[in-house]
N, C-alpha and C positions, 0 to 999 in steps of 0.2 A: 273489253276488247283491247284497250291501250296496254293494260298490264300484261296481256298475253303476248303482245308483240315486243315488249320491252327487251326481252332477251335476244331477239333477232335484230333489233335496231342498234343496240350497243349496250353499254353498261347500264344496269338498272339504277334507279335513284339511290338505293341503299349503297351500291358500290360507289356511285358518284359522291354521295355524302361522306362515305368512309375515306375516299381518296382526298377530298377537300380537307377533312379532319387531319389526315396524315400530313398534308402540305402545311396546314396551319401549325401542327405540332412541331414539325421540322423547323418552321420559321421561329417559333417560340424558343426552341432549343438553341438554335443559332443565335438568337437575340440574347438569351441568358448567358451564353458562352461569351459573346462579345462584350456584354456589360461587365462580366467578371474580369475580363482582360483590361477593361477601361481604355481600350484603344479607340473606341468609337463613341461618339457623342450619343447619349440616350435619345435625344430628339431626332437625330438622323435615323436611328434604329426604328423609332416609332413611325417615322415617315415611310421608311422602307416596308414596314409591316402593313401600313395603310395602302401603299401602292400595290403590294402583293395581294392583299385582300381584294382590291379593286380589280386586278387582273383576273383573279380566280372567279369573281362574280361575273365579269364580262365573258369569260370562257364558258361558265355555266349557262349564261343566257344564250350564247351562240349554240351550245349543245342542245338546249331545249328547242331553239328555233329549227335546228337540223332535224331533231326528232319529229317535230310537227310536219316538216316538209316530207320526210320519209313516210310518215303515216299517210299523208295525202297521196303520195305517189303509189303507195301500197294499195290504197283503196281504189285508185284509178285502174291499177293493174288488175285487181280482182274483178272490177266491173267489166273490163275488156274481156277477161277470160270467161265471165258468165255470158257475155254477148256472143262470143265465139261458140261456146257450147250450145247456146240456144239455136244459132244458125245451123250448126252441124246436126242437131236433133231435127230441125225442120227439114233439112235435106234428106235425112234418113226416112222420115215420115212420108215425104213426097215420093221418094224412090219406092218405098214399100207399097204405097197406094197405087202406083202405076203398074205394079205387077199383076 
């Protein structure tokens, strides 16, 4: 059920993993370029990479939390809709029985 809703909730895990991979690849490319120029201390570059990875991980956790919230809201909405449909059916049965 979760997998079927992934496309309506937002990017699927495959898309998210791909995006994170692209971000990391971009970071590596930038780091390699900066190291080649020797304008930036390699330790500073490594620090920036770690900070970037931490930010990505934090954003991924926030995304997962948001997905769980959306799933909970979706389930509540479906339950409400089922309840409304049940009430409408009961009204129709009552009206039909009174005829």
